[in-house]
N, C-alpha and C positions, 0 to 999 in steps of 0.2 A: 504493500500500500504506500509506503514511504517513497519508493521509486516512482510510482504512478503519480503521486501528488507533486513530486519534484518535476516530473515531465509536464504536468498540467501547468504549473506555475511558469516554468521555463518557456513553454510554448506561448503562454499569454504575454510574457514580457517581450518575446520576439515579434509578436503581432502589433505592438504599440497601441493596442486598443485601450490601454490603461491611461494613456497620456491625457486625453480630454477630461475624463472624470476626476482624475487625480489633480490636474491643474485647477479645475473648477473648485474642487474641495479646498485646496490650499488658499485660493483667492477668497473664498467665502469665509474661511477661518480667520484670515488676516483682517478682512473687512469687519467681521463680527467683533473683533477686539481692537478695532481702530480707535475707539473712544474710551477713555479711562474715566472713572473706575467701573468695574463690572462685578455684579454679584456672582458668587461661585456657582451654585446649583442652577440658577435661572440661565446663566450663560451656557453651562453644560447642556441644559435642555434644548437650547437653540441649536447648538452644534450637533447634538444628537439627531435632530430633525434633518440637518444637512447630510449627515452620514446615512440616515435612513434612505433619503432620496438617491444619493449617489451610489450607495451599495446596490440598490435595485438596478441602476444603470449598469454597474460593473457586472452584476450577475448575468444579465442578458448577453452582454458582449463576451463574457467569459465562457458561457455555454456555447457560443457561436464562434469560438476561436478557430476550431476546425470546421471545414465544410462537411456536408453530410457523408460524403464518400470516405474522407479521412477519418471521421468519427467512427464509422462502421469498422474500418481497419483496426483502429485503436481498441475498440470493444472486442474484436476477435483476438487480438494479442493479449488483452487483459483476461479474457476467458470468462468474464461475467459482466453483464450489463449493470447489475446492481453495484458491483464493485467499482465500475467505471463512474457511475453517477455519485456514489458515496465519495469518491475521490474529488469530484467536482465540488461537492458541498464542503468537504474538509479544506480544500484549497481556498475556497471563498471565505471560510471561517478564519483562516490564517490572514488573508488580506484584510478582513474586518478588524481583527485584533490589531493589526498595524495601524489602520485608520483610527481606531479607538485610542490607542496609546498616544498617537500624535495629537489628537483632539484634547486629551486630558493634560498632557505634559506641556504643550506649547504655551498656554497662558500662564502656567506656573513658572516656567523657566524665564519668561520675559516680564514677569511681575504685573500681569494685567488685571489682577483682582483687587477689589477694594477691602477685602477682609482676609483674615488668615485662613489658609487652606489646611483643613484637617485630613487625617488619614480616612476618616469616615466619608468626608466629602469627595475625596479622590476615588475611593472605592465605589461609591454610588455613581459618580460621574462615569467611571470606566464601565461599570456594569450596564448603565443605561445606554451608553453608546454601543456596547457589544450586543445587547439584547435587541435593540432596534435594528442593528445591522443584520442580526440573524433573522429577524422578522422580514427584512427587506430581501434577504436571500431566498427565504421560503416563498415569498410572494413572486419575486422575479422569475424563479425557476418555472412557475406555472404559466409564464408567458413566453417561454422559449419555443423554438421550432419543434421541440420534442412533444409539446402539448398543443400549441397553437401554430398552425401551419402558415397562415398569412402574416407577412411581416408587418403590414399596417395595423392589423388587429393586435399583434403583440405589443406594440408601443402604445396604441390607444388604450388597450386594456390595462396595462400597468400604470399609465398616467392617471387613468380614472380611479384605480384603486388607491394610489398614493394620495390623490387630492381628497377623496372621500375619507380616507383614514385620518388624515391630518386635520380635517375640518369636521370630524364626526360630532364634536360637542356642539358646534353651531347648527349642524343638521338636526340634532336632538331637539333644539328649540322649535323647529319647524314641524316636527312630527306630532301627531295626536298621541296621548298617553298610551293608548292601546297598541301602538306601533313601536314603542321604544325598545321592545325586546329585540327588534331587528338589528339594533346597534351591536348586539352580541356577535353578529356575523362579521362586523367590521374590525380590522386589526386595531388593537388597543393602543394606538399611538398617542392620541390626545390625552387619555387617562394617565399615561406614564408622565407626560410632560407637565400636566397639571400638578402632579405630586412633586415635581422638581421645582415648581414655582411657588407652591404653598409652603407653609412652615413644615420643616422636616419631620415627617412621621414615618419612622422606619417600618412599622408594621404595614402601613398602607402601601409603601413602596415595594415591600416584599410580596404583597398580594398581587400588585401589578406585574412584578417580575414573573411570578408564578403563572399568571394569566398569559403573559407574552411567550413564555417557554412552552406552555401547553398549546397555544395557538400555532406557534411555529412548527411544533412537532406534528400537529394534525395536517398542516399544509404540506410538509415534507412527505408524510405517508400518502397523502392525496396524490402527490406527484407520481410516486411509484405505481399506485393503483391505476391512475389514468393512463400512464405511459404503457403499462402492460396491456390494458384493454384496447388502446389504440393499435398496438402492435398485433394483437390477436385478431382484430377485425379488418386488418389491411389485406 
């Protein structure tokens, strides 16, 4: 598995598909901290949203690094489709960890915060970036060519999900009370960010983290189920 992950990452680096999203991320990070001072958790909440959006972008391009023919050859050499796609997810997890570390460390190193940064704040900041990145990976994978064949539908679908998930609390105000349960189907992005902006309540944040992990796990399982069914009926 380690060799396969190394191959996936090396192939992605050679494709230069990472240049645009990584450049946009760095620019957004610099702009976010351009004005001093900044509150710790609220600032981490904003950059976590940036990471969420850009990780979804990276996920689609990462899954499409190889063309369909080369992907088929790689799967044959791998010996297992499940192993091949698991290596994709793990490679993207590594990329997300790198993004998360940069997001958390950058403002600390350059003294961008108006208050003292505690270990607790750093931990919550890192985990929030990481879990929102994992959510983005699980969402983005469902809009790759392995699931959605039309390229335009891939990007339209993922943009729609990202927009709706980020603005879900605003949408909640427009829904009648009997429809609010539908929000459970939307990725819990807004809820996590609200916890970052409110007074620190570790229990509430842990609940949101658990929800995010469960939601991501369901989407990843859904990817493998849908992929196998599409392959079966081709």
